C-alpha positions, 0 to 999 in steps of 0.5 A: 407607262411604267406602275410608279409602284411595281415598276413594270409595267400596266397589264392592258393597253385602253384598246385593250379594255376595251376590246375586254369590254365590248366582248363582255358587252355582245357576249350579254354578260353583267359587267360590275364595277365598285369603288371604293374613296375612304376605304369605310366603303370597302369595309360595309360591303 
């Protein structure tokens, strides 16, 4: 499925993301997740 903004495909498939996540977990590395809605959160981070 192409990216609607760039017209290119997504860089990772669902399986690739899962594999990378599992590899990170198996190495006991930190996983950091972030998110923002309107940008107010990002502004103050």
